[in-house]
N, CA, C and O atoms as CSV, one atom per row, in Angstrom:
chain,resi,resn,atom,element,x,y,z
A,1,MET,N,N,52.373,3.338,-8.178
A,1,MET,CA,C,52.254,2.184,-7.480
A,1,MET,C,C,51.186,2.005,-7.606
A,1,MET,O,O,50.626,2.884,-6.951
A,2,ASN,N,N,50.249,1.192,-8.203
A,2,ASN,CA,C,48.702,1.113,-7.668
A,2,ASN,C,C,48.482,0.297,-5.967
A,2,ASN,O,O,49.176,-0.647,-5.587
A,3,LYS,N,N,47.448,0.895,-5.213
A,3,LYS,CA,C,47.750,0.286,-4.471
A,3,LYS,C,C,45.929,0.087,-4.387
A,3,LYS,O,O,45.111,0.971,-4.642
A,4,LYS,N,N,45.660,-1.189,-3.999
A,4,LYS,CA,C,44.494,-1.709,-3.855
A,4,LYS,C,C,43.802,-1.837,-2.713
A,4,LYS,O,O,44.299,-2.337,-1.703
A,5,LYS,N,N,42.496,-1.359,-2.787
A,5,LYS,CA,C,41.739,-0.771,-1.962
A,5,LYS,C,C,41.354,-1.605,-1.027
A,5,LYS,O,O,40.591,-2.458,-1.480
A,6,ILE,N,N,41.593,-1.717,0.214
A,6,ILE,CA,C,40.610,-2.488,1.239
A,6,ILE,C,C,38.919,-2.491,1.210
A,6,ILE,O,O,38.031,-1.639,1.219
A,7,LEU,N,N,38.989,-3.588,1.178
A,7,LEU,CA,C,36.842,-3.078,1.105
A,7,LEU,C,C,37.229,-3.943,2.916
A,7,LEU,O,O,38.085,-4.654,3.443
A,8,VAL,N,N,35.514,-3.033,3.354
A,8,VAL,CA,C,34.690,-3.430,4.546
A,8,VAL,C,C,33.913,-3.628,4.483
A,8,VAL,O,O,33.400,-2.690,3.873
A,9,LYS,N,N,32.982,-4.535,4.764
A,9,LYS,CA,C,31.861,-5.142,5.417
A,9,LYS,C,C,31.597,-4.527,6.422
A,9,LYS,O,O,32.421,-4.264,7.298
A,10,CYS,N,N,29.612,-4.000,6.444
A,10,CYS,CA,C,29.471,-3.191,7.621
A,10,CYS,C,C,28.230,-2.612,7.056
A,10,CYS,O,O,27.891,-2.209,5.943
A,11,ALA,N,N,27.368,-2.771,8.852
A,11,ALA,CA,C,26.298,-1.970,8.592
A,11,ALA,C,C,26.168,-0.426,8.000
A,11,ALA,O,O,27.004,0.454,8.210
A,12,LEU,N,N,24.754,-0.242,7.090
A,12,LEU,CA,C,24.332,1.549,7.016
A,12,LEU,C,C,23.882,1.823,7.523
A,12,LEU,O,O,22.862,1.188,7.791
A,13,LEU,N,N,24.222,3.291,8.317
A,13,LEU,CA,C,22.750,3.538,8.183
A,13,LEU,C,C,22.233,5.109,7.756
A,13,LEU,O,O,23.056,5.808,7.163
A,14,ASP,N,N,20.898,5.669,8.045
A,14,ASP,CA,C,20.918,6.673,7.834
A,14,ASP,C,C,21.344,7.912,8.402
A,14,ASP,O,O,22.121,7.988,9.354
A,15,GLU,N,N,20.516,9.464,7.453
A,15,GLU,CA,C,21.013,10.410,8.559
A,15,GLU,C,C,20.448,10.401,9.923
A,15,GLU,O,O,20.760,11.288,10.717
A,16,HIS,N,N,19.210,8.954,10.408
A,16,HIS,CA,C,18.344,9.309,11.290
A,16,HIS,C,C,18.467,8.320,12.004
A,16,HIS,O,O,17.820,8.252,13.049
A,17,ASN,N,N,19.607,6.976,11.491
A,17,ASN,CA,C,20.808,6.202,12.408
A,17,ASN,C,C,19.744,5.195,12.023
A,17,ASN,O,O,19.791,4.226,12.780
A,18,VAL,N,N,18.881,5.107,11.179
A,18,VAL,CA,C,17.675,4.086,10.738
A,18,VAL,C,C,18.939,2.616,10.025
A,18,VAL,O,O,19.835,3.073,9.317
A,19,TYR,N,N,18.949,1.721,10.139
A,19,TYR,CA,C,19.183,0.759,9.809
A,19,TYR,C,C,19.416,0.292,8.407
A,19,TYR,O,O,18.662,-0.679,8.347
A,20,GLN,N,N,19.950,0.386,7.347
A,20,GLN,CA,C,19.675,0.195,5.840
A,20,GLN,C,C,20.356,-0.405,5.089
A,20,GLN,O,O,20.370,-0.217,3.872
A,21,GLY,N,N,21.302,-1.556,5.946
A,21,GLY,CA,C,21.357,-2.804,5.152
A,21,GLY,C,C,23.411,-2.877,5.210
A,21,GLY,O,O,24.219,-2.069,5.668
A,22,MET,N,N,23.536,-3.741,4.766
A,22,MET,CA,C,24.881,-4.216,4.842
A,22,MET,C,C,25.500,-3.942,3.759
A,22,MET,O,O,25.047,-4.392,2.706
A,23,VAL,N,N,26.482,-3.274,3.757
A,23,VAL,CA,C,27.490,-3.103,2.466
A,23,VAL,C,C,29.211,-2.936,2.220
A,23,VAL,O,O,29.988,-2.348,2.973
A,24,GLU,N,N,29.556,-3.674,0.874
A,24,GLU,CA,C,30.604,-2.978,0.989
A,24,GLU,C,C,31.504,-2.143,0.625
A,24,GLU,O,O,31.554,-1.765,-0.546
A,25,ILE,N,N,32.421,-1.685,1.615
A,25,ILE,CA,C,32.868,-0.110,1.317
A,25,ILE,C,C,34.802,0.002,1.211
A,25,ILE,O,O,35.590,-0.701,1.844
A,26,ALA,N,N,34.975,0.560,0.708
A,26,ALA,CA,C,36.685,0.835,0.431
A,26,ALA,C,C,36.796,1.161,2.287
A,26,ALA,O,O,35.860,1.151,3.087
A,27,GLU,N,N,37.562,1.303,2.430
A,27,GLU,CA,C,37.735,1.300,3.626
A,27,GLU,C,C,38.476,3.157,4.494
A,27,GLU,O,O,38.836,3.554,5.602
A,28,SER,N,N,38.293,3.839,2.734
A,28,SER,CA,C,39.017,5.153,3.297
A,28,SER,C,C,37.809,5.660,2.153
A,28,SER,O,O,38.176,6.496,1.328
A,29,ASP,N,N,36.830,5.324,2.111
A,29,ASP,CA,C,35.029,6.206,2.309
A,29,ASP,C,C,34.565,6.058,3.168
A,29,ASP,O,O,33.459,6.199,2.647
A,30,LEU,N,N,34.265,5.823,4.451
A,30,LEU,CA,C,33.670,4.926,5.666
A,30,LEU,C,C,33.721,6.458,5.993
A,30,LEU,O,O,34.449,7.444,5.879
A,31,THR,N,N,32.301,5.989,6.546
A,31,THR,CA,C,32.100,7.488,7.430
A,31,THR,C,C,30.921,7.237,8.518
A,31,THR,O,O,30.354,6.159,8.699
A,32,ASP,N,N,30.630,8.632,9.305
A,32,ASP,CA,C,30.111,7.519,10.684
A,32,ASP,C,C,29.085,7.361,10.411
A,32,ASP,O,O,28.447,7.718,11.402
A,33,ARG,N,N,28.219,6.941,9.448
A,33,ARG,CA,C,26.989,6.251,8.848
A,33,ARG,C,C,27.351,5.155,8.490
A,33,ARG,O,O,26.434,4.616,7.870
A,34,HIS,N,N,28.257,4.510,8.561
A,34,HIS,CA,C,29.329,2.797,8.860
A,34,HIS,C,C,29.183,2.545,9.787
A,34,HIS,O,O,29.502,3.404,10.609
A,35,LEU,N,N,28.606,1.212,10.330
A,35,LEU,CA,C,29.374,0.434,11.685
A,35,LEU,C,C,30.092,-0.545,11.305
A,35,LEU,O,O,29.668,-1.682,11.098
A,36,THR,N,N,31.453,-0.099,11.164
A,36,THR,CA,C,32.724,-1.244,11.085
A,36,THR,C,C,32.153,-2.555,12.040
A,36,THR,O,O,31.806,-3.630,11.552
A,37,GLU,N,N,32.139,-2.349,12.980
A,37,GLU,CA,C,31.457,-3.741,14.165
A,37,GLU,C,C,30.504,-4.165,13.821
A,37,GLU,O,O,30.143,-4.933,14.712
A,38,ILE,N,N,29.427,-4.162,12.620
A,38,ILE,CA,C,28.664,-4.928,12.258
A,38,ILE,C,C,28.885,-5.472,11.052
A,38,ILE,O,O,28.653,-4.935,9.969
A,39,LYS,N,N,29.603,-7.177,11.351
A,39,LYS,CA,C,29.983,-7.798,10.066
A,39,LYS,C,C,28.762,-8.583,8.941
A,39,LYS,O,O,28.806,-8.931,7.761
A,40,GLU,N,N,27.597,-8.630,10.139
A,40,GLU,CA,C,27.102,-9.590,9.333
A,40,GLU,C,C,24.713,-9.002,9.911
A,40,GLU,O,O,24.185,-8.940,11.022
A,41,CYS,N,N,24.468,-8.897,9.330
A,41,CYS,CA,C,22.758,-8.500,10.437
A,41,CYS,C,C,22.666,-9.069,9.095
A,41,CYS,O,O,23.401,-9.092,8.107
A,42,ASP,N,N,20.945,-9.741,9.549
A,42,ASP,CA,C,20.041,-10.180,8.878
A,42,ASP,C,C,18.396,-9.566,9.084
A,42,ASP,O,O,17.332,-9.966,8.613
A,43,LEU,N,N,18.821,-8.076,10.281
A,43,LEU,CA,C,17.093,-7.433,10.441
A,43,LEU,C,C,16.765,-6.690,9.210
A,43,LEU,O,O,17.611,-6.051,8.585
A,44,PRO,N,N,15.731,-6.767,8.927
A,44,PRO,CA,C,14.844,-5.975,7.709
A,44,PRO,C,C,15.487,-4.552,7.505
A,44,PRO,O,O,15.569,-4.071,8.635
A,45,THR,N,N,15.844,-3.905,6.835
A,45,THR,CA,C,16.058,-2.579,6.579
A,45,THR,C,C,14.885,-1.761,6.785
A,45,THR,O,O,13.731,-1.999,6.429
A,46,GLY,N,N,15.401,-0.633,7.491
A,46,GLY,CA,C,14.412,0.836,8.043
A,46,GLY,C,C,13.144,0.295,9.004
A,46,GLY,O,O,12.003,0.677,9.262
A,47,GLN,N,N,13.738,-0.460,9.258
A,47,GLN,CA,C,12.811,-0.914,10.884
A,47,GLN,C,C,13.642,-0.939,12.117
A,47,GLN,O,O,13.604,-1.528,13.196
A,48,TYR,N,N,14.328,-0.157,11.592
A,48,TYR,CA,C,15.427,-0.787,13.343
A,48,TYR,C,C,16.360,0.753,13.559
A,48,TYR,O,O,16.894,1.095,12.504
A,49,ARG,N,N,16.580,1.549,14.554
A,49,ARG,CA,C,17.918,2.534,15.033
A,49,ARG,C,C,18.325,2.002,15.874
A,49,ARG,O,O,17.843,1.348,16.799
A,50,TRP,N,N,19.991,2.482,15.343
A,50,TRP,CA,C,20.814,2.297,16.225
A,50,TRP,C,C,20.914,3.448,17.150
A,50,TRP,O,O,21.151,4.648,17.016
A,51,VAL,N,N,20.579,2.441,18.404
A,51,VAL,CA,C,20.707,3.210,19.775
A,51,VAL,C,C,22.054,2.991,20.325
A,51,VAL,O,O,22.484,1.842,20.222
A,52,GLU,N,N,22.758,3.818,20.854
A,52,GLU,CA,C,23.533,3.273,22.433
A,52,GLU,C,C,24.440,1.864,21.951
A,52,GLU,O,O,24.931,1.093,22.775
A,53,ASN,N,N,24.560,1.689,20.423
A,53,ASN,CA,C,25.407,0.273,20.361
A,53,ASN,C,C,24.602,-0.855,20.307
A,53,ASN,O,O,24.971,-2.025,20.407
A,54,THR,N,N,23.441,-0.416,20.136
A,54,THR,CA,C,22.352,-1.568,19.711
A,54,THR,C,C,21.386,-1.287,18.844
A,54,THR,O,O,20.936,-0.142,18.798
A,55,PHE,N,N,20.948,-2.207,18.081
A,55,PHE,CA,C,19.723,-2.169,17.103
A,55,PHE,C,C,18.237,-1.888,18.065
A,55,PHE,O,O,17.774,-2.618,18.941
A,56,VAL,N,N,17.815,-0.838,17.657
A,56,VAL,CA,C,16.188,-1.328,18.476
A,56,VAL,C,C,15.268,-0.353,17.458
A,56,VAL,O,O,15.469,0.694,16.843
A,57,PRO,N,N,14.150,-1.281,17.628
A,57,PRO,CA,C,12.771,-1.980,16.499
A,57,PRO,C,C,12.069,0.264,16.660
A,57,PRO,O,O,11.696,0.954,17.609
A,58,LEU,N,N,12.226,0.487,15.380
A,58,LEU,CA,C,11.199,1.710,15.373
A,58,LEU,C,C,9.871,1.294,16.016
A,58,LEU,O,O,9.531,0.111,16.013
A,59,PRO,N,N,9.095,2.284,16.586
A,59,PRO,CA,C,7.570,1.845,16.667
A,59,PRO,C,C,6.819,1.546,15.648
A,59,PRO,O,O,7.210,1.829,14.515
A,60,LYS,N,N,5.560,0.898,15.865
A,60,LYS,CA,C,4.868,0.640,14.892
A,60,LYS,C,C,3.694,1.954,14.587
A,60,LYS,O,O,3.313,2.478,15.633
A,61,LYS,N,N,3.248,2.383,13.649
A,61,LYS,CA,C,2.669,3.432,13.828
A,61,LYS,C,C,1.186,1.721,13.576
A,61,LYS,O,O,0.925,0.587,13.174
A,62,LYS,N,N,0.517,3.817,14.693
A,62,LYS,CA,C,-1.054,2.567,15.393
A,62,LYS,C,C,-1.995,3.493,14.452
A,62,LYS,O,O,-1.798,4.674,14.738
A,63,ILE,N,N,-3.171,3.300,13.191
A,63,ILE,CA,C,-3.903,3.404,12.460
A,63,ILE,C,C,-4.653,4.690,13.840
A,63,ILE,O,O,-4.286,4.826,15.007
A,64,SER,N,N,-5.685,5.379,13.135
A,64,SER,CA,C,-6.552,5.941,13.630
A,64,SER,C,C,-7.199,5.118,14.603
A,64,SER,O,O,-6.981,3.917,14.757
A,65,ALA,N,N,-8.091,5.893,15.322
A,65,ALA,CA,C,-9.097,5.065,15.944
A,65,ALA,C,C,-10.441,5.400,14.882
A,65,ALA,O,O,-11.226,4.508,14.561
A,66,ALA,N,N,-10.492,5.964,14.690
A,66,ALA,CA,C,-11.826,6.124,13.116
A,66,ALA,C,C,-11.600,5.186,11.981
A,66,ALA,O,O,-12.621,4.855,11.378
A,67,ALA,N,N,-10.513,4.710,11.585
A,67,ALA,CA,C,-9.778,3.927,10.999
A,67,ALA,C,C,-9.970,2.351,11.145
A,67,ALA,O,O,-9.994,1.406,10.356
A,68,GLU,N,N,-10.107,2.523,12.644
A,68,GLU,CA,C,-9.835,1.034,13.337
A,68,GLU,C,C,-11.738,0.446,12.929
A,68,GLU,O,O,-12.212,-0.658,12.657
A,69,ARG,N,N,-12.267,1.650,13.059
A,69,ARG,CA,C,-13.629,1.200,13.827
A,69,ARG,C,C,-13.678,0.808,11.907
A,69,ARG,O,O,-14.041,-0.331,11.611
A,70,LYS,N,N,-13.323,1.745,10.804
A,70,LYS,CA,C,-14.332,1.270,9.695
A,70,LYS,C,C,-13.232,-0.077,9.347
A,70,LYS,O,O,-13.644,-0.869,8.500
A,71,LEU,N,N,-12.250,-0.277,9.793
A,71,LEU,CA,C,-11.745,-1.861,9.000
A,71,LEU,C,C,-12.862,-2.993,10.128
A,71,LEU,O,O,-13.313,-4.090,9.794
A,72,TYR,N,N,-13.028,-2.433,11.191
A,72,TYR,CA,C,-14.006,-3.308,11.606
A,72,TYR,C,C,-15.245,-3.655,10.915
A,72,TYR,O,O,-15.510,-4.852,10.805
A,73,GLU,N,N,-16.126,-2.691,10.381
A,73,GLU,CA,C,-17.430,-2.674,9.793
A,73,GLU,C,C,-17.118,-3.356,8.780
A,73,GLU,O,O,-17.904,-4.209,8.368
A,74,GLY,N,N,-15.941,-3.135,8.177
A,74,GLY,CA,C,-15.268,-3.580,6.524
A,74,GLY,C,C,-15.308,-5.043,6.938
A,74,GLY,O,O,-15.667,-5.751,5.996
A,75,TYR,N,N,-15.033,-5.761,8.135
A,75,TYR,CA,C,-14.458,-7.594,8.225
A,75,TYR,C,C,-16.619,-7.851,9.094
A,75,TYR,O,O,-17.266,-8.898,9.077
A,76,GLN,N,N,-16.916,-6.951,9.482
A,76,GLN,CA,C,-18.399,-7.087,9.695
A,76,GLN,C,C,-19.258,-7.607,8.380
A,76,GLN,O,O,-19.953,-8.602,8.171
A,77,ALA,N,N,-18.806,-6.252,7.459
A,77,ALA,CA,C,-20.062,-6.427,6.094
A,77,ALA,C,C,-19.184,-8.083,5.567
A,77,ALA,O,O,-19.781,-9.077,5.152
A,78,MET,N,N,-18.317,-8.009,5.671
A,78,MET,CA,C,-17.943,-9.461,5.195
A,78,MET,C,C,-18.611,-10.714,5.436
A,78,MET,O,O,-19.284,-11.470,4.736
A,79,GLU,N,N,-18.142,-10.707,6.895
A,79,GLU,CA,C,-19.030,-11.913,7.655
A,79,GLU,C,C,-20.505,-11.960,7.193
A,79,GLU,O,O,-21.081,-12.938,6.718
A,80,GLU,N,N,-20.833,-11.166,7.337
A,80,GLU,CA,C,-22.397,-10.433,7.160
A,80,GLU,C,C,-22.738,-11.087,5.470
A,80,GLU,O,O,-23.887,-11.496,5.307
A,81,HIS,N,N,-21.998,-11.158,4.543
A,81,HIS,CA,C,-22.213,-11.871,2.866
A,81,HIS,C,C,-21.478,-13.404,2.998
A,81,HIS,O,O,-21.500,-14.219,2.076
A,82,GLY,N,N,-20.934,-13.604,4.089
A,82,GLY,CA,C,-19.932,-15.136,3.925
A,82,GLY,C,C,-18.800,-14.997,3.092
A,82,GLY,O,O,-18.361,-15.953,2.452
A,83,ILE,N,N,-17.975,-13.140,3.037
A,83,ILE,CA,C,-16.754,-13.976,2.676
A,83,ILE,C,C,-15.951,-13.682,3.827
A,83,ILE,O,O,-15.866,-12.749,4.626
A,84,PRO,N,N,-15.104,-15.347,3.556
A,84,PRO,CA,C,-14.154,-15.096,4.692
A,84,PRO,C,C,-13.453,-14.764,4.737
A,84,PRO,O,O,-12.860,-14.486,3.694
A,85,LEU,N,N,-12.764,-14.436,6.267
A,85,LEU,CA,C,-11.813,-13.131,7.102
A,85,LEU,C,C,-10.884,-13.439,6.401
A,85,LEU,O,O,-11.008,-14.292,5.521
A,86,PRO,N,N,-9.633,-12.742,6.669
A,86,PRO,CA,C,-8.327,-12.475,6.477
A,86,PRO,C,C,-7.719,-13.461,7.476
A,86,PRO,O,O,-8.337,-13.618,8.529
A,87,VAL,N,N,-6.487,-14.204,7.263
A,87,VAL,CA,C,-6.092,-14.911,8.786
A,87,VAL,C,C,-6.216,-13.969,9.951
A,87,VAL,O,O,-5.985,-12.805,9.624
A,88,GLY,N,N,-6.590,-14.188,11.534
A,88,GLY,CA,C,-6.688,-13.496,12.247
A,88,GLY,C,C,-7.599,-12.370,12.824
A,88,GLY,O,O,-7.822,-12.078,13.998
A,89,ALA,N,N,-8.022,-11.869,11.769
A,89,ALA,CA,C,-9.269,-10.990,11.537
A,89,ALA,C,C,-10.336,-11.304,12.352
A,89,ALA,O,O,-10.994,-10.404,12.876
A,90,ALA,N,N,-10.590,-12.473,12.524
A,90,ALA,CA,C,-11.744,-12.820,13.679
A,90,ALA,C,C,-11.736,-12.432,15.034
A,90,ALA,O,O,-12.522,-11.985,15.870
A,91,ALA,N,N,-10.116,-12.898,14.903
A,91,ALA,CA,C,-9.369,-12.513,16.395
A,91,ALA,C,C,-9.397,-11.275,17.311
A,91,ALA,O,O,-9.484,-10.964,18.499
A,92,TRP,N,N,-9.242,-10.606,15.752
A,92,TRP,CA,C,-8.700,-9.102,16.427
A,92,TRP,C,C,-9.920,-8.536,16.301
A,92,TRP,O,O,-9.784,-7.369,16.669
A,93,MET,N,N,-11.304,-8.778,15.904
A,93,MET,CA,C,-12.809,-8.360,15.753
A,93,MET,C,C,-12.946,-8.424,17.122
A,93,MET,O,O,-12.700,-7.448,17.831
A,94,ALA,N,N,-13.388,-9.687,17.640
A,94,ALA,CA,C,-13.498,-10.190,19.180
A,94,ALA,C,C,-12.489,-9.524,20.005
A,94,ALA,O,O,-12.963,-10.033,21.020
A,95,GLU,N,N,-11.619,-8.907,20.413
A,95,GLU,CA,C,-10.925,-8.055,21.389
A,95,GLU,C,C,-11.481,-6.734,20.544
A,95,GLU,O,O,-11.986,-5.933,21.330
A,96,TYR,N,N,-11.516,-6.414,19.567
A,96,TYR,CA,C,-11.650,-4.759,19.695
A,96,TYR,C,C,-13.111,-4.787,19.589
A,96,TYR,O,O,-13.456,-3.748,20.152
A,97,SER,N,N,-14.146,-5.386,19.187
A,97,SER,CA,C,-15.471,-5.482,20.062
A,97,SER,C,C,-15.435,-5.299,21.671
A,97,SER,O,O,-16.389,-4.700,22.168
A,98,GLN,N,N,-14.581,-5.689,22.377
A,98,GLN,CA,C,-14.272,-5.226,24.027
A,98,GLN,C,C,-13.439,-4.036,24.015
A,98,GLN,O,O,-13.429,-3.386,25.060
A,99,SER,N,N,-12.879,-3.703,23.236
A,99,SER,CA,C,-12.412,-2.138,23.717
A,99,SER,C,C,-13.031,-1.036,23.531
A,99,SER,O,O,-14.061,-0.842,22.886
A,100,PHE,N,N,-12.135,-0.018,24.335
A,100,PHE,CA,C,-12.984,1.517,24.623
A,100,PHE,C,C,-13.441,1.955,23.235
A,100,PHE,O,O,-14.524,2.533,23.137
A,101,ASP,N,N,-12.530,1.669,21.917
A,101,ASP,CA,C,-13.036,2.350,21.083
A,101,ASP,C,C,-14.055,1.645,20.394
A,101,ASP,O,O,-14.651,2.045,19.394
A,102,MET,N,N,-14.182,0.814,20.854
A,102,MET,CA,C,-15.716,-0.183,19.839
A,102,MET,C,C,-16.707,0.641,20.647
A,102,MET,O,O,-17.826,0.820,20.165
A,103,LYS,N,N,-16.331,1.274,22.094
A,103,LYS,CA,C,-17.436,1.609,22.809
A,103,LYS,C,C,-18.797,2.794,21.974
A,103,LYS,O,O,-18.372,3.908,21.668
A,104,GLY,N,N,-20.360,2.485,21.653
A,104,GLY,CA,C,-20.916,2.750,21.023
A,104,GLY,C,C,-21.538,2.874,19.850
A,104,GLY,O,O,-22.314,3.663,19.311
A,105,LEU,N,N,-20.758,1.467,19.502
A,105,LEU,CA,C,-20.722,1.164,18.071
A,105,LEU,C,C,-21.194,-0.413,18.107
A,105,LEU,O,O,-20.461,-1.342,18.447
A,106,GLY,N,N,-22.886,-0.555,17.592
A,106,GLY,CA,C,-23.477,-1.791,17.572
A,106,GLY,C,C,-22.781,-2.596,17.224
A,106,GLY,O,O,-21.706,-2.275,16.719
A,107,ARG,N,N,-23.210,-4.178,17.395
A,107,ARG,CA,C,-22.392,-5.089,16.234
A,107,ARG,C,C,-23.624,-5.890,16.521
A,107,ARG,O,O,-23.818,-6.955,15.935
């Protein structure tokens, strides 16, 4: 007798409990990395961890102070040469110019 496999739609986690997307899998193949209670999810993959029955955003990686300084200097050079800045760059520069990391860098 040929038994039909029952397919289950669920969220898939990696070994660190990070959301990897929605999958449809045979009920017999389910593991502890499959969240059968999640039937639909539009979160971006790789950006949320499953913690205590909810998805929590992963912390954003902050660039080093030296890299921020170089970015500021690059934007400053673009301004000096009349090159249009990316959207949001001028606001970021104004905020950064008042920050602790900016101390010692003349404008």
